N, C-alpha and C positions, 0 to 999 in steps of 0.2 A: 719492697713489693717484690713478690716472688713473679714466678710466672704464670703458673696457675692462677692466681689471683687476677693478672693483669691480661689474662686470656680471658676471664668472668666477665672485668670490667667490661674489655672491647666487645664483647658479644653482646653486654646490655646497652650499650649505646649504639649498637650497630643499627636495630629498626628503625631507630628516631631516624636517620637517613633514607632509608627504606620504604618505609612507610608511606601511604598516600599524602600530600599536601591538604591541609582545610582548604573549604570548597573556596574561601576567596582567593586565595593564592594562585587557584590550579585556571590561570585566565588565558592561558596559551601566549600571552605574552603579547597579548592584544593591547594596544592604549584605549583610554575610555571612548576617544575621538576618532572615530575612521575617516570622518570629512577633515578635519586640520590636518592628519598625517597625509591624504591623499591631497590635498592645497598645497603641502610644501614639497610633495614629490613633482606635483605636474610645475612648480617653478622652475624644477630641475630640471626638466625635459629640453631637448631641442625640437623645433620645428619639425624636424624628421621623425624623431621618435614621437613626437605626440600624433602624429599621422600612421605612423605604423600599428601605434596601440591600438586601433579602430579596427583591423582585420587579422581576421579568422580563416586561417587558408588551412586545405588539406595538400596532401604530397602522397607519392607512393613508397613503395616499401618498408618493410620492417627493421631497418636499420639505418642509423646516422652517423657517416664516416666525412672528414673532411672534403671527402671529393663529391658530396651529393649537392644538391640543388638545395634542398633544404637547409643545409648546415649553411652553404653560404648565404642566403637568406636571410637566417636568424642571425647570423654574426653580425652583417651588415645593417640589417633594420632594427634589431629587435623586437618582434609583431608582436599582437595580440595575446595569438595563441595559435593552437593549430585543431582538427580534429581528425580524430583516428578511423576509418572507415574499412570496412571487411571490402568492399569493391577494389580500395586500392593496395590492397594486399599488405595492411600495415599490419596484420595479425598474422602469425605463422606458428600453427600444431605442429608442425612435423618433429621440433623437437619441446623442452618444456615451454609451453605458450606463454605463462606466467614468469618467468625468469625472463623470458626475451623478451615480452613487457615491461616490466619493469626495469630492464636496460635499456630499453628505446624511448623511455619517459625520461629518466635519467640524465639520457644523451641528446635530449631536446632541454630538458633546461639548461644543462653545459654549454651547448652550443649557444642558446639563448645568453646567457652569461659571460660570451668572449673565453670561453672556455675548448681545450681540444677535449674529441673523447676519452682523453686519456687521464683527464682531470687537470693537466696543465696548461696555469692560464697564459690564453694566446696573446695576441697584439690588441691593443684596446680599438675599437672603433673610432674612428676621426669625428664622427657627428655626435658622438655621446658627451653628455657633458658629464655624465656621472659613471666613477669607474665600475659599479655594478648594477646592472639594467634590470626592470620591472620582474616579478617572475611571469611565465609563459602561464596562460591557460593550456590545456591538454583536455579536451572535451571528448566525450563519447554515447553515443547513443546505447540504452541496454533496458531494456523494457521486459524481454520475458522468452524463454526457449521457444523457437520454432515460429517467431515474429518476421516477416519478410524487412522488418525495420530496424531487430535487433541484429547487433554487431559482433557480440562475445560471445562465442557457441560452444568454447570449451574452455577448460582452465577455472571457471567458478562457477559458485552454485547456480544451478538449474533452476531458474527463478519461474514459478508460475505465471501464466499472462495476465494482464492487465484484466479483463474479463472474468477471467477465475477469481480473480482476488474479489470483484466486485459480484460475485455471486455469491461469496461466506457473507453479504449483507453487514460486514464486521469491520469498520473504519482500524482497529489494532492489527488488523491482519496485513493491512497496505503499512502500516508504519513496522511493523516486523520486516516485512519486503523490503520496503526504505531505509531500513535500518543494515541488513544482510548487503544492500548494493554499494548503499553508502562506505561500507566498512573495507568491500574487498575492493572499490574501485580505489579508494585512498592507498591502500595498502600495494595497488601495483603502481600511483602516481599519478592519478587522474585528478584531477580537482573542477570538474564541470562536466554535471550529466545533462545532456539534451534530454530530459521525460524530466516528470511522468507526460503523459499524452493525455489531455482533457476534452477532447471532442466528445461529445455526443452522441449515440445511437440511435435516436430518437424513432426514425420509421427504417426499421432497416432495409436494403434493398440489395437481396444478394447480386442481381444482374449489374448494379451498377461498378462499372471498374476501380472506383473509390472506395468502395465498403472497406471498410476499417476494419472488420473480423473482430478477432480477439483480441485486438489491440486496440480497446477502449475499457473503461471500466464498468458500463452500464447505457441504459437509454434513458436516464433522468438526473437532469442538469444537480438536482440536490445532492444524490449519492457520489456521482461524479464529482462535484468540489467536496463533499466528504472525503472521498478517498484519496482525492490528489493531495489536500492539505495533511491528509495523517500521512502518506508516502514522502511529501516534501520534509514533513515532522523525523520521519524515520530517517530519511536520507543526512540531515544536518546532524543526528542525534548520531548516526553509528559511525560517521566520518570525524566528530568531534567539530563540526563546522568547516572542515575542508575541503567541501564539495559541493561545487555551487548547483544549485536546482536553477534546471532553464525548461518552464514548462510550455509546452504547445498544444496545437499550434495556434496560436491569437489571428483573432478572437474568434476559434472554433471553424472547425470544416467537417463536422461530421452532417451537417444537410448537403453537402456540394454535390452535383451532378458527373464529377469525372473524379481519374484518379488525379489526384495534386501533389503526386511525384513527380509526372509528368505531363500537366495540364496546369489549365487554369481554371479550378472547378467555379460554379456561380451558385451562391446561395440566394434565393430569392423571397424569404421569408421578411413579414415588416418589421419595423423598429423591437415593436414592443415583443412579438415572440421570439425576435432574437438575443432581445435583452434577459428571458425567462428565460432560453434553453442554451445557445450555442455558448453566449459572454458569460453565461451565471458560473460555471466554474471555473473561470478564470477571475470574476470577482472572490469567490471563494477563497482563494490562493493569495491574491491579493490585499486582503481586510487583515487590517493591524489590531482589530479590537478584541480578538481570544488571546493573540502570543505573536512576535513576530518569527520565533522559531519553523512556524508550520505555513509561514509567507514564503512564495517562491521570489528567486533572487533574481528575476529574468522571465520573459518569453520571447519564445521565436515566433516570430510575425511570418504569417503564409500569405500563399500566391491568391487569395481566392478575391472575388468580386461579391461585394455584399449591396443588394439593392437598399434594405431596411438603415442603410448609413452611407452610403454613396448614390442613391437616388436611379433613375433609369441608366439602364446599362448600357453600351455601346461599347463599339471598336477603340473609343477614343478613352475608357474608363480603364484607372491603371489599377493595378491589385492593390489591395487596402494597405498593403506593407511599403509600399512606395507610394502612395496618395496622401499627400500633406496635408491636406486639409481635414479629409476623413478621420485619420489616425490619428492628428493630433486632435480632433471633435471627440472622439472616442477617450480616449485617455484624461481629457478633461472632465470625465464625468465623474461624480462622487465617488466610485467604488473603485477607481483608479488614483483620482488625485493625491493621496496620502501617500500611497502607495509608489510612487511617481517623485514625488517629492521626498522619500526616503534614501530614494538610489533604486529603485527599482528598473533594471537593467533591461532594454530592446535590444535583440537577436534578428537581424534580418535575415530571411531564406536567402539562400545562395545566390546573389546577382545575377548569376549568369544559368540560372532553373531553364532547364528544357522552354517550357510554356509562357515565361518572362520573355526568354532571348528573342523565341519565335513571331511571338504575338505583339509584342511591345517595345524590342529593341533589335529591330530589325534593319543590318546598314551600320551598326553602331559598335566597335572596339567592344567586345565581352567586359574586360577590365577597364576603359577608358574610364578618366577621371568623372566625367560628366554621369552618369552611370550612378558611380558610388557615390557623389555629390547629392545626385536626389534621392536615394535613401537614406542618407543621414542627415539631409534636412527635412525629410519626411518623419524623421524620430528616432531611426534607428540607431543605437547608441554604437554595436558593435556588429561590422560586416561580413558574411559568411561569403568566403569566395572558392569555390571547388575548383582547383587546379589538378590534372592528375599525370601531368608531367612536367619534364622539366622544360619543354619550350613555352608550359601554360606559367610555367613561374620564374621565365626568363622576362615577361610581359609586365612581370607586375610592378618593375622598379618605374615603368612609363605613367601606371596610375597613380604611384605614389607621389612622384615629382609632379605632376600635373595639380594635386591636391595642394601637394606644400606651396607650391606657388600660389596657388588660392589663398591658402593660409593666410600668407604673407602681406596681403592684399589688405585684411583684415576686414572689419564690417559681421553682418551677422555670421556668414560661413565660419569665421576664425571664432565668434564667440558658440557657437554650437558643436565646433569640435572641442573645444577646451570643454566643453559643458559634458559632453560623451565621456572625452578622456578623464573627466574629473571621476563620474558614474563608473568607469573601469577600475579605475586606483584605487576606489573606495571599496570595490567588492573586493580585489587581490589586498589590501588591508585588511577587511575582514575576514579572508580564507589564510591569512599568513600572518598578522600583525608587526611585519616590519618588511623592508625591502630590502633587495642583496640577492646574493648567491645562497646564501645559507638559509635565507625562508624556504626555497622550494629544492635545494639539491640536499640530500644524505646521502651519508656516507653506511649507513646501515643496512645488513642484509634483507634479503627479503622474507617477511613473515610468513611463516606455513598457512596455509587456507586453511579455514576449519569451516566448512561449510555448514551453511545453515539447514539441513536436512530435515531437523525436526520439525520445526517454522512450516518448511514445503509441505511434509507430511500431514500436518495438521490443518493447513490448508487447502490441499486436494479432500481431504475427508469430509470438512464444511461446505466446500464448494459443489461436491456430487450434489445434482439437482435431480429430479424426476422431469422429464417436459411432457411425456405423454406414454399412455392414458395420464386416466383421473384417476387419483392412490387405490379408489373403490374398486375401479376396471381391474388396476394391477394385480391385483388380489386373483381375481379370477383369471387374468390370461397366465400369470405365474406363480399356482401357488407353493412350486417346491423349485429349487435349485437342479442343477443337471446330476442326475442321479450316476453312481459310481461307474456303471457300462455305458454312459451315455456319450456317443460318438461327436464333437466337437469342431466344426471349423472357424478357424479366425481369419477374419479378411481387414486385413490392415490398409488405409492410404498412408505414404510414406512422400516425407520431402526428403530431396537429393539436394543435399549444402555443402559448400568447401568454406572452410575457416580462411582461404586464400588461393589464388589460380591455379597454384601446383599442389594446394595440400590435398589430405586422400577427403574424398568424398564421402559424405554420411547420412544415412539414413535415418530421418526424426521423422516418429520412434522407427526402431529395428523391424523389419516383418516378422518377426518371431518374438515381438518383446511380452507383451499378453499373453503367449502360449508360456513364455518364460516366469512366470510371475505363477501362471496356475499352475504349473507342472513343481515349484520349489516351493509353493505354499499347501498345494491338496494333494499332492501323489503322496506325500509319506502316510498321511494320515489312514484309508486310503479312501481320497473323495472322488477320486478321477483314475482314469488308467492313462500311461501316458501313449500306448499306440494307437488309441482313439480320437489321439490330436492331433491336427494340422494346421498349419498356416500358410497364408498366399497374399502377397500383396496387389494391388488394385490393376497393377499393369498387366498381372496374369488374367484377371478376369477380364479386362478388355481384351488381352488375346485371345481368350477361350470364346466370346459371347460372338464375335461376328461366323466365328466356324461350325456355328449351331444351326440348320436350318431345320425344324420340329415338324414340320407339315408336310407331308408326301404327296408326289404326283401322280397321277394315273396316268399309266402305259397300257396297247394293245398287244395282247401276244397271239398266237396261235397254237391251240394243242387237239389233239386227233380226237374224235365221237369214237366212243366204247364198242360199237357195231359195224362202225363202216371208216373208211380210211377218210372220209372227209373230214376238214380241220375246221373247228368253230373258233370265233374270236370271243375274248374276255378280257376284262378291266381287269388287273390286278396293280395293287399300288406297289410303286416302287420310290426310293427316297432318291433323289436328285445328289442327295451330299450326305453321306453318314453323318451322326453326331461325331465329332473328335472323343476317344477313348486318351482321355486327359486325365495327368493325377489333381488338377481342381475339379475337374466334372464326377468324376469317381467319388471323391471326398462329397461336394454336394450332395449327389444321390444317394450316399449312405449316412449324413448324419441327422443327426435329430435336433441338436443347437447350432446355429449360425451366428456368430459373434462379431459386429465389423466396426472399425474404430474408422472414423469421418473424421477428414481433417483439411477443411474446404479453408488453409489460410492463404491460398493462391488460388483464386477461382481461374483465371486465365490458364492455368496448367491441363483443366479439362478433365482432369481426375473424377470427379464426382460424379460423372455423367456416369460412368462406367457402372459404377453401382446402383442409379437408377435405371442403367437397360438393364439391369441382371431383374428391376423387380418389375420393369416393362415386360420383358420381352419372354423368362423364364419363370414365370409364379410356379411352374410346376415341379421346379426344382426346390421352389421352397415350399410347395402345399405341405400342413401336417407337421411344419418345423416353427420351431421356436427361433424368431429372430430378435437379437437383441441385439441394438444399438447405440455405440456412445461417439457422441463428437468431442474432438478435440479441439475444435475450434468454434464458431460462432454457431448455434445453432438453429439458422433461420433455413440453410439451403437445401431443405428435402420438402417437396409439395405435398397436399393434403393426401391425391392420390398415392404416394410412397409412405407417407405416415401410417396410412388404413392398412397397410400389410406389414407394418411390422409390430411386434408385441410388445417391445419396451423400448423408448426412447428414453435415455437418459444425459446429461449433458456433466461433461469433466473441465471443458474451453482451456484445456492446457496440455500439451503433448509432454511436458515432464516426467522422467521417471514414477515419481512420488502419484503421480496422478492415474497410469498406469497399472500401480499396484493397487488404489481405489477399484479400477474397472473389476479387477480380477476378484476384491472383496462382493462386489456388486452382484457379480453373478450367480454366484455364490449366497448371496442372499445373508453375508454377513456384516453387511454395513444396509441403513436406514437413509434412503435420501429426503435430502429437503423438497419442498414444493415451490416454484416462481424461481424460475430464473432474472438476470439483469436486465434482459432485451426483452422485445415481441418476440415470439413465435405463431404469426396469423397462422399457417398451417395446423397449428394445434391449439387454432382458437386462443393463444395466449397472448393478452394485449396489457402490455406494461402496464400503460397510466390509469388501466381501469384497475388492475390489481393493486396500485398504491394508494387506492382510496380507501377510506374509513370503512373496517370491517362491520357490516351491522349487527353482526352476533356478538360483539363486546359489549359488555354491561359498564359503560365508562359514567362517570360520575361527574357533579360539579363541585367546586370547594366556594365559600364565601368566606370574604374577610370585610370588616366593619374600621377602614380608615378617615379617622377624626383631622382633623386641619391642626395644624401644629400650634400648640398650647392650647387645644379645645378637650372639654373633659366632656364629659354624659353627666346629665341635670336630671336628677332624681323626678319621676314623677308625682302627682298623687293618689292617694289611696286610690287602687283598681276596683272595678266593678266587678261582679262574677260572671257576666256576659262576657265583658271583651277576655279575661284572662282563663277560665274555665280551661278543662284539659288540654292545656297548651303545656309543653316542655322545651324551651328557649334554651338557644344557646348562641352565642354571638362568640364567633373568630377573633378577637379583640382583647386589650386588654382588661376588660371587663366581662365578667362573666354573671349573666341572667339564669337563676336556676328556682326552681320551686313552682307548685301551681298558681301561689296568688300574687309572683314577682310580676311588677308591671314593664313594659318597655320604658328604658329612659327618652327622653326629648335628645333629640339630635341636633347640635349645633349646626350653622349655616355653613356651605363647603364639604358638609360630611357625605360620602358614598360607602356606597358597597361594593368592595370590586369582587369579579364572579372568575373562576379559569376551571378548568376542566382537567380529570386526570390525562394521564398520557393516552394518545389515540392510536391507538395501532391498524396497520393496514390489513388487506385479504392475505398475505404473506408472514403476519404477525413480526412484524416490525413495524418501527416508529415511523409513522405516516413522514412525508419530506417537508419541510420548514414551507409556508407559508399556504399549508393547504386549509382552505374558507373554512369557517365556522361560524353558524348563524345562531343568535343566541332570542328566544321565543318568551316573550311575559303572556301569563292568562291571567286577569284581572277576574277573582272568580264573582266579585261583587259588585261588580261592573259589567250587568249584562253578556256575563263570558265575554267581556273583551280579549282578544287574543289579536297580540302584532310583534312582530322583530322588532327589538330595541336595539341591537348592535350587532355589528360582524366582527369578528375576528379570525387573526390569523396563526395557525400553532410554528411556537420557535422551542425545538427539539421536544414535539409531541403535544404541547398543551400551549391553548386558546387561551386569552386574557381581555377581559373587556367590564366597563364600569356600568352599574345600576342606578339610575336616578326615577323611583317609580312615579308614575302619575297620578294614582288614583289609591285614596282608601280601601284597606280590605285585605282578604286574605287574596294572595297572589303564588302564582307555581312559573318555575324557569325550566325551560327544557334548554338543550342545545342540539342542535342539528347541523351532519357533514356529511352531504352524499347522502345514504341509505340508514347509517349511523344515529343513535336517537341516545340521548344520556337518559339515567334515570329522572325521574322529576325532582326538583330541589323548592321545597314550601318556605314563603315567608310571609311575615303576618305584619301588614303597614296600620298604624292606628294611630288615630288624631287625638292626642292627649293633652290638654292645656293650650287648644290651639296651635301645637306644633307635630309635624311627622315625625314619627317614630318607628324606627325597623326592627323586628325582634326575627334574627334568624336562626331557623328550625330545623335540627339535627342535619347539620350538612357537612359534619367532620365525614368523610369519605371512607366507606368501606374496603374499598381497592386501594391498598397503597401504592401510590405511585413510583416507577422504579424506574431506572436507567436504563439509558439502550440495549434491547433486548440482547444477550449474549448467544454465542453460536451452540448451538443444539449438540455437537460430537465433541468436541475438543477444547477444554480450557486454553484461554490465549496465554502465552506466556511474556514475561518483561523482557522490555530490549535491554542488553546489559549495556549502559552506555559506555561511549569513549573517554579515556581517564582527562582527555584535552578538552573537553566540553566548559563551554563560557563560565564566568561565576555563578555559583548556584548547585551546578551539576545536572539538577533536573529543573526541565522549565515548569514552570506554572501550568496547571492542568494535566502535568502527568503523575501517575501513580510513582510514588519512589520504591526501591528495591525492596525486598521483604527483609532482607538480611544484608549485613556488610561482611561480601565475602570477596573482597580486594585481594587478589593474588598475594599482594606486598603484605596485607595484613596475615596471612598464613607463613609467608617467610619469616615474618617480623617475632609470631610466635614461636616456630621454629629455632631463633634463636637465643629466646628467651629460654625456650628446653634447654638446649645445650649449656647456655650460661650456668642455670641452676643448678642442673645436674651434675657437671662440672663441679660447681660449686662442693654439691654435697659430698660427692666423691672425694675433691681432696681431703675435705672435714671429716670423712667417716674412716679415710686414710690414714689420718695427721692421730684420731681417737684410736689406731689398733684393732679396728674392726676389720672380719674377715672380707673375701671378693664376693661370697653368696650374699653377708648384708651390703654388699656396696650396692651390690647390682640390682638388689631389693629396693634399697633408698631410689636410688635411679628411676626405677620402674616408678617408684610413687611418686614422685616429681612428673614424670611422662605423664601418668593419668591425672596430676593437678593440674597441670600446665594447661591441658588438650580440656579438661571439665569446663574450666574456665573461660577458654575462649569460643566453646560449644556454647554455654549458657550464654555469654554475648551476643555471640552472632544467631541464636534463636531468639534474642531479645526477650530474654527470661526478665521478669517481679525486679527492678531496680536497674536493671542495665540501659535503661533510658537517661537515665541521672548520667550516664559519662557518655554521651552523644556528644556535649558540648565541648570535649578533651578533644573531638577530633582525631589525628594518627594517633596520639596517647592511648585512646582509649583500649583496642585491643593489647596494645603492650602492658600496660597497669593491670587487666584483666590476667593475661597469662601469667605476667610476673606472682601477680598475686597466689594464683593457683598455686606456680610451685613453693614458695615459701610458706604459703600454708601447710602443704606435707611436708616441709621439713620439720616447721613447728610441729607436728603431728607426730614424726619421727622424734625429733630432740625428747619430746614428753610423753613418750606413748607408753615408757613404765606409769610414770603418775597416772596418767588416765587409767591405764588398764585398772590400776590400783582402785583409781576411785571407781569405775566401773562396778568391779568387785563387791568393793563395800556398799555400794550403793544398791544392787543385784541383794545383796544376803539382807540388806536392809527392808526390802521391796518383800522378799519371800517370808520373812519373818513375821512381819505387819499381816500378810497375805492370810497365813498359816493361824494369826491368831485370831483373825476377823473370821477365820472357818471355827474353828473350835469355838470360839464365842458362839458364831450361831447355833451348832449344833449344840451348847448346852442350851 
């Protein structure tokens, strides 16, 4: 075999190694039973290693070297994990923050595996029974740009806030954001996400220091659960199941009365209300009924006190996270018991939480073993300890030693430790599939960031919401966008943040962010002039307001009389302080439009008051102007008096750059807002609970289905009488169809019933109503003195309510369904008595309204997630949509090799046959066209392509090769084909001429 043929064969075989493996083999090396693997690993751990696995600690600095305290602790004790935070200077954006983070996470895993930062194996830890300890949890909170709880401000995609995601009313967007977060965190070496936040802002209170702002998905428990589950599914899919999701803050602190970061909030709701609101989202992400990919791996327990769970609150009441009785009772409920049994992990609040430390641990060593003992026995599996310096880390060995001594004594504590460590090892088994240094340490270079900017832009457009006034009033207030010559002042409330204490401060968003976008998008057309635009931050506005005194003061001066030298006293108005001539004052006086970006993400800084002071003290500066306000955070910080002066109030809910772009489009009326935000805005008379009720304007219907007992059949009835069947057109939605004017209803066997269901119910915002919405079903017996009664009450699931009917009277009946003020169209039935047996005829109950799925977003179609190649078996989980086309990059590479191989073979064969250079080029071009035409037909799922799906990775290879060889065949027999074509064409022409001649004659 010569060299050319050898190269062609190798090129044909290469794609088989590069093409993706079949789904059954793409299991990430994970065993089928993580529990058995964790049990085996537990047996190989020493007592010291078991106790160390229970701890999740923080540390200072953005590097790990042998002299660092965290390096020594990890090498000596092999802790369960670490948490990276902005406050501890773990992120440094003065250089490449992604490269620095990737190096840091790698160094942490190496230190935990007894390796020096250089990668050289160090002296093994004396206490370790395993030469290679367990992988390290590396956790971070990553929720959305601008949130005070967000840690990563740069280096990753600027994700929208949870409230912005909730404002889309489409959980698919939460899935996309979760996928982006999971993918990017895994690339940097993180394997645990402390999020998403599942708190519910049911009754927003901006005066509450613990107000959650834009850090929640919304104010309705059902929707928060739906978004939380979708977000969790996205993180698992985007990371290839390599990032664990630890949702917070269990069991919900959205109704707390103070800042849970610094204090111990109290939730006074009764148990029934607590279960229906605060706890319900956690039930949703703990549910295993739909799929396990949407279930959270764990919960962070919070510092709250709950009257509904703990009874009367007193000084002796412990926060639920360390209250053994109350926490275990909650976890034994049906909503959580299966999740706990499957391995659901509880991560404690930081044991030295400021409020817990001050009120409940006074006089105790913060890292004393009895504090950790209390948290562990309460039900927590992984214990957070916030240690900010080397002295605090130095106190950790005493805590570990005390717990080891307790463990050696056996008893309940020893059993509880083994249970908690087993859960931890099971989660690590699920993340990595095997244990040891190679499971968590990789020598691969850092993958480049591929920002999910397109997804974020789609979310920004869908989240854009009109908050006030009503849409009809808005048309009157803003009939036109700004004219080209209009003067516009942009007022921006910014946050000054740092990625680390020594990092350069950043303004989120920049002061001139909206002005820059407007200039970029609308100056070139032109729809606006740059000299007419000016931008100021709220700090400038605050400096300007105190110096303005608009009211003059009367003073007495003497002036001489015209006819005499006597002086007369006159009163003249002389201002005590002249209004300052500042740039912001001049801009506001000359402007025709004032556009404000509000960002009340940190109410304690007092910045929102400067804008409210402008409205309250200087209405003269705003008179006759168009005042347009966009909120980049929660929308309920302005009062009714302030809203009455605003021309239009919009919700963006996030400070990410894509949302600033939407503000510019909205200002020039190039984007239509949706109506109805995810939380209540009392000042705008928008109350979420009312808006989520069924809309009475909709025309929903009832669907009936006849259900027979197993093995039963409809029994024919005697001949009908004209009176009983005339003018009826019966339809039974069952296996038997009754039709015709003379048809009689069959007799029903015992146990038969008619099941009734509604078509999908929509709320006032045009979305499906929350699950659990009550629907009453009423029956009217027309032949029984118009007797009317409610015979059943149903509750919606995915917008549909279902009940069963057992009629009590013979004759014509009519059924309606009521939910709030929404009433269904009537559903007529005919109940007859034939041969002493009741029979039911269902009349025209086939719905004219076609039930649809969850209403899609209005502005932008939702793209699909590109799933990670390391997904578990099956690739796409149950309930997810499969990708529309097989566009794996390795398939493209396979087709490229096929192209090279077949073209090379054709070139070689043409050269051997003595064909010229031009002819060889034409042949290679034909092969290339054939290869990629066949490949494209396969990717686009042309008819017949589905037959090749069972071949897995071979399908694209065979398609591409078939197209290339088809081109060679066409080239080989082109002369014969051309001759056949010419012969056939001549015959057709002769036949055509013969036909024409015959027709003329």
